[in-house]
C-alpha positions as CSV (number, residue, x, y, z in Angstrom):
1,M,96.9,109.7,133.9
2,K,96.2,113.4,133.3
3,D,99.3,114.3,135.3
4,K,101.6,112.1,133.2
5,L,100.1,113.5,130.0
6,K,100.5,117.1,131.3
7,K,104.1,116.5,132.1
8,L,104.7,114.9,128.7
9,L,103.5,118.1,127.0
10,C,106.0,120.4,128.6
11,V,108.3,122.2,126.2
12,K,111.4,120.0,127.0
13,S,109.5,116.9,126.2
14,I,108.1,118.3,123.0
15,V,111.5,119.4,121.8
16,T,113.1,116.0,122.8
17,L,110.4,114.0,121.0
18,G,110.4,116.4,118.0
19,L,114.2,116.1,117.6
20,T,114.0,112.4,118.0
21,G,111.5,112.2,115.2
22,V,113.5,114.5,112.9
23,F,116.7,112.6,113.4
24,C,115.0,109.2,112.9
25,Y,113.5,110.5,109.7
26,L,116.8,111.9,108.4
27,S,118.6,108.7,109.2
28,V,116.0,106.6,107.4
29,I,116.1,108.6,104.2
30,G,119.9,108.6,104.3
31,V,120.6,112.3,104.8
32,I,122.7,111.7,107.9
33,S,125.0,108.7,108.8
34,A,124.3,106.3,111.6
35,D,127.3,107.6,113.5
36,L,126.0,111.2,113.4
37,F,122.6,110.0,114.4
38,M,123.9,108.1,117.4
39,T,126.0,111.0,118.5
40,V,123.2,113.6,118.4
41,Y,120.5,111.3,119.7
42,T,122.7,110.1,122.6
43,T,123.4,113.7,123.5
44,I,119.8,114.7,123.4
45,I,118.6,111.8,125.5
46,A,121.5,112.1,128.0
47,F,120.6,115.8,128.5
48,Y,116.9,115.1,128.9
49,F,117.3,112.3,131.4
50,G,120.1,114.2,133.2
51,V,117.8,117.2,133.7
52,Q,115.0,114.9,134.9
53,A,117.3,113.1,137.4
54,T,118.6,116.4,138.8
55,K,115.0,117.7,139.2
56,A,114.0,114.5,141.0
57,A,117.0,114.8,143.4
58,V,116.2,118.4,144.2
59,T,112.6,117.5,144.9
60,D,113.6,114.7,147.2
61,K,115.9,116.9,149.2
62,E,113.2,119.6,149.5
63,Q,110.7,117.0,150.7
64,K,113.1,115.8,153.3
65,G,113.7,119.3,154.4
66,L,117.4,119.2,153.8
67,D,119.4,122.4,153.1
68,M,120.1,122.7,149.4
69,N,123.6,124.2,150.0
70,E,124.9,121.0,151.7
């Protein structure tokens, strides 16, 4: 449990959660349109999960002892 909480508190996660909160708030009060919200939010989430998937793939290769240049 502590490991998951520790990982959640890394800078990337804080920025992602903060931006999500800000854009949700701006959308609710009507400052930005739903289209802009979806565009920005999709970009943020795609980047976040893309980085996580890449990190997991690198870790898997390292654990299997494969050459990273293959």
